[in-house]
C-alpha positions as CSV (number, residue, x, y, z in Angstrom):
1,X,58.5,39.3,31.1
2,X,62.0,40.8,31.2
3,X,60.7,44.1,29.8
4,X,58.0,44.1,32.4
5,X,60.5,43.5,35.2
6,X,62.7,46.3,33.8
7,X,59.8,48.7,33.6
8,X,58.9,47.8,37.2
9,X,62.5,48.2,38.3
10,X,62.8,51.5,36.5
11,X,59.5,52.7,37.9
12,X,60.6,51.6,41.5
13,X,63.9,53.3,41.0
14,X,62.2,56.5,39.9
15,X,59.8,56.3,42.8
16,X,62.6,55.8,45.4
17,X,64.6,58.7,43.8
18,X,61.5,60.9,43.9
19,X,60.8,60.1,47.5
20,X,64.5,60.7,48.5
21,X,64.4,64.1,46.7
22,X,61.2,65.0,48.3
23,X,62.5,64.1,51.7
24,X,65.7,66.1,51.1
25,X,63.7,69.1,50.0
26,X,61.5,68.9,53.2
27,X,64.7,68.7,55.3
28,X,66.2,71.7,53.5
29,X,62.9,73.7,53.9
30,X,62.8,72.7,57.7
31,X,66.4,73.7,58.1
32,X,65.8,77.1,56.3
33,X,62.7,77.7,58.5
34,X,64.7,77.0,61.7
35,X,67.5,79.3,60.4
36,X,65.0,82.0,59.6
37,X,63.3,81.7,63.0
38,X,66.7,81.8,64.8
39,X,67.6,85.0,62.8
40,X,64.2,86.6,63.7
41,X,64.7,85.7,67.4
42,X,68.2,87.1,67.4
43,X,67.1,90.3,65.8
44,X,64.2,90.6,68.3
45,X,66.6,89.9,71.2
46,X,69.1,92.4,69.9
47,X,66.4,95.0,69.6
48,X,65.2,94.3,73.2
49,X,68.8,94.6,74.5
50,X,69.3,97.9,72.6
51,X,66.1,99.3,74.0
52,X,67.1,98.3,77.5
53,X,70.6,99.9,77.1
54,X,69.0,103.1,75.8
55,X,66.5,103.2,78.8
56,X,69.4,102.6,81.2
57,X,71.5,105.3,79.6
58,X,68.6,107.8,79.9
59,X,68.0,106.9,83.6
60,X,71.8,107.2,84.3
61,X,71.8,110.7,82.7
62,X,68.9,111.9,84.9
63,X,70.3,110.6,88.3
64,X,72.8,112.6,90.5
65,X,76.5,111.5,90.1
66,X,77.9,111.2,93.7
67,X,81.2,109.5,92.8
68,X,84.3,111.7,92.4
69,X,86.8,110.1,90.1
70,X,89.6,112.5,90.9
71,X,89.5,112.3,94.7
72,X,92.2,110.6,96.7
73,X,90.0,108.0,98.4
74,X,92.6,107.0,100.9
75,X,93.1,110.5,102.3
76,X,89.3,111.2,102.2
77,X,88.5,108.0,104.1
78,X,91.1,108.9,106.8
79,X,89.4,112.3,107.2
80,X,86.0,110.8,107.4
81,X,87.1,108.3,110.1
82,X,88.3,111.2,112.3
83,X,84.9,113.0,111.7
84,X,83.1,109.8,112.6
85,X,85.0,109.4,115.8
86,X,84.1,113.0,116.8
87,X,80.4,112.5,115.9
88,X,80.1,109.0,117.3
89,X,79.1,107.6,113.9
90,X,80.3,104.8,111.7
91,X,81.6,105.3,108.2
92,X,79.3,103.8,105.4
93,X,81.3,103.4,102.2
94,X,79.2,102.8,99.1
95,X,81.6,101.5,96.4
96,X,80.7,101.8,92.8
97,X,80.7,104.5,90.1
98,X,78.7,107.0,88.1
99,X,78.5,104.4,85.3
100,X,76.6,101.9,87.6
101,X,72.8,102.3,87.4
102,X,72.2,100.3,90.6
103,X,74.8,102.5,92.4
104,X,73.0,105.6,91.3
105,X,69.6,104.1,92.0
106,X,70.6,103.3,95.6
107,X,72.0,106.8,96.3
108,X,68.9,108.4,94.8
109,X,66.7,106.1,96.8
110,X,68.4,107.0,100.1
111,X,68.5,110.7,99.4
112,X,64.8,110.9,98.4
113,X,63.4,108.6,101.1
114,X,63.1,110.7,104.3
115,X,63.1,107.8,106.6
116,X,66.3,106.4,105.2
117,X,68.0,109.7,104.8
118,X,67.4,110.5,108.5
119,X,68.7,107.1,109.5
120,X,71.9,107.5,107.5
121,X,72.5,111.1,108.6
122,X,72.0,110.2,112.2
123,X,74.3,107.2,112.2
124,X,76.9,107.4,109.4
125,X,79.4,109.5,107.7
126,X,78.6,108.4,104.1
127,X,81.2,108.1,101.4
128,X,81.0,107.1,97.7
129,X,84.2,105.2,96.9
130,X,84.8,105.5,93.1
131,X,85.6,102.5,91.0
132,X,85.9,103.3,87.3
133,X,88.4,102.8,84.4
134,X,89.7,106.3,85.1
135,X,90.3,105.6,88.8
136,X,90.1,102.1,90.2
137,X,91.3,103.0,93.7
138,X,93.1,99.6,93.7
139,X,95.0,100.2,97.0
140,X,91.9,101.2,98.9
141,X,89.9,98.3,97.5
142,X,92.7,95.8,98.2
143,X,92.7,97.1,101.8
144,X,89.0,96.1,102.2
145,X,89.4,92.7,100.4
146,X,88.3,93.8,96.9
147,X,84.6,93.3,97.6
148,X,83.5,94.5,94.2
149,X,85.2,91.5,92.6
150,X,83.1,89.2,94.7
151,X,79.7,91.0,94.9
152,X,79.7,93.5,92.0
153,X,78.5,97.1,92.5
154,X,77.4,98.8,94.6
155,X,78.9,97.1,97.5
156,X,79.0,98.5,101.0
157,X,81.9,98.6,103.4
158,X,81.1,99.6,107.0
159,X,83.9,101.0,109.2
160,X,83.7,101.7,112.9
161,X,84.8,105.0,114.4
162,X,88.4,103.7,114.5
163,X,88.4,102.9,110.8
164,X,88.2,99.2,111.4
165,X,86.2,97.3,108.7
166,X,83.3,95.7,110.6
167,X,81.1,94.5,107.7
168,X,80.9,94.2,103.9
169,X,77.4,94.1,102.4
170,X,76.3,92.7,99.0
171,X,73.7,95.1,97.7
172,X,71.8,92.5,95.7
173,X,70.1,91.2,98.9
174,X,68.6,94.7,99.4
175,X,67.1,94.8,95.9
176,X,63.4,94.5,95.1
177,X,62.2,94.7,91.5
178,X,64.0,97.6,89.7
179,X,64.9,99.2,93.0
180,X,65.5,98.5,96.7
181,X,63.4,97.2,99.5
182,X,62.6,99.8,102.2
183,X,62.5,97.3,105.0
184,X,65.7,95.4,104.0
185,X,67.5,98.7,103.6
186,X,66.3,100.0,106.9
187,X,67.3,96.8,108.6
188,X,70.8,97.0,107.0
189,X,71.4,100.6,108.2
190,X,70.0,99.9,111.7
191,X,72.2,96.7,112.1
192,X,75.4,98.6,111.3
193,X,74.7,101.8,113.1
194,X,77.0,102.5,116.1
195,X,75.7,101.0,119.3
196,X,74.9,103.6,121.9
């Protein structure tokens, strides 16, 4: 009887050990599968990010570069304010840089959309205020409340004919898909045109 009990105990012990080993093997296999899936997902995401960066770089390369990194922005804006007063226009400052795809897209959109180009040419002296590692124009941006820090780029600063800042516009509200909304952009320009 003791031998039978020992055999049963030994068999039970072997069964429990076998189940525990099997369970641990399943856990390791599940952990390895999760790890493999995470690596595949990361690789896929890295590949998507790389493809998007490449496409953005190609788009940036094709678009005109309106920002002058070497220009003295303070002096230029003072000249433009004088011109705006003579021509009864406001000054529209588009702050950003040649590195900024959304800045270049907006400039290109305005320049190639006759309705917008006419609206801008009729009502504004337009200026591209550079912000880049080479020239951050810190004094000029500080004068206008550093709007790039709050809104990103591009950001618009509207000056009246006397050089007084009358509005700062976050560009994201003008976006639509991978570009800009014609109606929202027209409304923005009309709203900040000089009143006759």
